[in-house]
C-alpha positions in Angstrom: 69.9 134.8 156.1 69.3 131.8 153.8 70.1 134.0 150.8 73.3 135.3 152.4 74.4 131.7 153.2 73.7 130.5 149.7 75.5 133.5 148.2 78.5 132.8 150.5 78.6 129.1 149.6 78.4 130.0 145.8 81.2 132.5 146.3 83.4 130.0 148.0 82.8 127.5 145.2 83.8 130.0 142.6 87.0 130.9 144.5 88.0 127.3 144.9 87.3 126.6 141.2 89.4 129.6 140.1 92.3 128.4 142.3 92.0 124.9 140.9 92.0 126.1 137.3 94.9 128.4 137.9 97.0 125.7 139.5 96.1 122.6 137.5 94.4 123.8 134.3 91.2 122.3 132.8 90.7 118.6 132.4 94.4 117.9 133.3 95.8 120.3 130.7 98.3 122.6 132.5 98.0 126.3 131.9 101.2 128.1 130.9 101.5 131.6 132.4 101.1 134.3 129.7 99.4 132.0 127.2 95.8 131.1 126.5 94.8 127.7 127.8 93.2 126.5 124.5 96.3 127.2 122.5 98.6 125.1 124.7 96.6 122.1 125.7 98.9 119.3 127.0 97.5 116.0 125.7 100.4 113.9 126.9 98.3 112.1 129.6 95.7 111.3 126.9 98.4 110.0 124.6 99.7 107.8 127.3 96.3 106.2 127.7 96.1 105.6 123.9 99.6 104.2 123.9 98.7 101.7 126.6 95.6 100.6 124.5 97.6 100.5 121.3 100.3 98.2 122.9 97.6 95.9 124.2 95.8 95.7 120.9 99.1 95.2 119.0 99.9 92.2 121.2 96.4 90.8 120.6 96.5 91.2 116.9 100.0 89.7 116.6 98.8 86.7 118.6 95.7 86.4 116.4 97.7 86.5 113.2 100.0 83.7 114.5 97.1 81.6 115.7 95.3 82.0 112.3 98.5 81.1 110.4 99.1 78.0 112.5 95.5 76.7 112.3 94.5 77.7 108.8 97.7 78.2 106.8 100.0 75.6 108.2 102.9 74.9 105.8 102.3 78.1 103.8 105.3 80.4 103.5 104.0 83.8 104.6 107.3 85.8 104.7 106.9 87.1 101.1 103.1 87.3 101.0 102.1 90.8 99.8 99.7 92.9 101.9 97.3 93.6 99.0 96.2 96.9 97.5 93.3 97.3 99.9 95.6 97.6 102.9 97.8 100.7 103.7 101.5 100.8 103.3 102.9 102.4 106.5 106.6 102.2 105.4 108.3 105.6 105.7 111.9 106.6 106.2 113.0 107.8 109.7 113.6 111.4 108.7 110.1 111.8 107.1 108.5 110.1 110.1 110.2 112.3 112.6 109.1 115.4 110.7 105.4 114.5 110.8 103.2 116.9 112.7 101.2 115.7 115.7 97.9 116.4 114.0 98.9 114.3 110.9 100.0 111.4 113.1 96.7 111.4 114.9 94.5 111.8 111.8 96.5 109.2 109.8 96.3 106.6 112.5 92.6 107.2 113.2 91.7 107.0 109.5 93.6 103.8 109.0 92.1 102.2 112.1 88.6 103.2 110.9 89.2 101.2 107.8 90.2 98.1 109.8 87.2 98.4 112.1 85.0 97.9 109.0 87.2 95.0 107.8 87.0 93.3 111.2 83.2 93.6 111.2 83.1 91.8 107.9 85.5 89.2 109.1 83.0 87.9 111.7 80.8 86.6 108.9 83.5 85.0 106.9 85.0 83.3 110.0 81.7 81.9 111.3 82.0 78.2 112.2 85.7 78.3 113.0 87.3 77.6 116.3 85.8 79.2 119.4 89.1 80.6 120.8 89.9 82.6 117.7 86.4 84.1 117.6 86.5 85.0 121.3 89.9 86.6 121.1 88.9 88.5 117.9 85.9 89.9 119.7 88.1 91.2 122.5 90.4 92.8 119.9 87.4 94.5 118.2 86.3 96.0 121.6 89.9 97.3 122.3 90.1 98.8 118.8 86.8 100.6 119.4 88.1 102.0 122.7 91.4 103.1 121.0 89.4 104.8 118.2 87.3 106.7 120.8 90.4 108.1 122.4 92.0 109.1 119.1 88.8 110.9 118.0 88.8 112.8 121.2 92.4 113.8 120.8 91.9 114.9 117.2 89.0 117.0 118.4 90.9 118.6 121.2 93.8 119.3 118.9 91.5 121.1 116.5 90.1 123.2 119.4 93.6 124.1 120.6 94.5 125.3 117.1 91.2 127.2 116.6 90.9 126.0 113.0 89.7 122.9 111.1 92.4 120.5 110.1 92.6 120.0 106.4 93.7 116.7 104.9 96.8 116.9 102.8 97.2 115.3 99.4 99.0 112.3 100.8 96.2 111.6 103.3 93.5 112.1 100.8 95.1 109.6 98.5 95.4 107.1 101.4 91.7 107.4 102.2 90.7 107.0 98.6 92.8 103.8 98.4 91.2 102.5 101.6 87.6 103.3 100.6 85.7 100.0 100.6 84.5 98.7 97.3 82.3 95.8 96.5 84.2 92.6 95.6 83.1 89.4 93.8 82.8 86.2 95.8 86.1 84.6 96.7 87.2 81.0 97.2 87.7 79.8 100.8 91.5 79.7 100.2 91.6 83.3 99.0 89.5 84.3 102.0 92.0 82.7 104.4 94.9 84.4 102.7 93.1 87.8 102.9 92.2 87.2 106.5 95.9 86.7 107.4 96.8 89.8 105.2 94.2 91.8 107.2 95.6 90.8 110.6 99.2 91.3 109.5 98.5 94.7 108.0 96.7 95.8 111.1 99.7 94.6 113.1 102.0 96.8 111.1 99.7 99.9 111.4 99.5 99.4 115.2 103.3 99.0 115.4 103.6 102.4 113.6 100.9 103.8 115.8 102.7 102.7 119.0 105.8 104.6 117.9 103.7 107.7 117.0 101.9 107.7 120.4 105.2 107.1 122.3 106.7 110.2 120.7 103.6 112.2 121.4 103.4 111.0 125.1 106.9 112.1 125.7 105.9 115.6 124.6 108.4 115.8 121.7 107.5 118.4 119.2 108.9 117.5 115.7 109.2 120.3 113.1 105.8 121.4 111.9 103.8 120.8 115.1 
């Protein structure tokens, strides 16, 4: 009798599970009739979470850049300050941007943010002894950047599973990663360090602004050519 009851309960669980999967898909990814689930995973809900995190982080970094400029670079004209070779140039024309594949958007954003994670960790040492509010807000931004990266890594992984093949870096992306590869640098003056700190924050702001647009497009479910 015990065996029969256990078998019946297991059978009911399997039936309920199959109905749930058939109706709602796995992990929130809807299943399209006539197509394999792994080939059509809908990551839009995941993209919406990343979009929310990216918007929050963009606001934090923009505020940090303004705070740093006001407290450390008062009176300095920053409008024409170059970003520096160690930071990525995210400028792209609209037609090229619209034609980017979803996988390239995700990989490019994740790769650039990994570079900034390393830079922000180093910034903690160079900014030691400055005002407490800046350090506290910078720490919050670091944690939010870490959370955003975790979501992006998961989305890249799920995209690779859905397409059943490893995603190769194209020539443009390989060149970007080579330019962003950290290299040892000689000691800098305090003035140059302050300039580069502002460049770092402003460059991250531009990357996040581009990332917000990418994630907004992905969360809408738009599929540009090549996706």
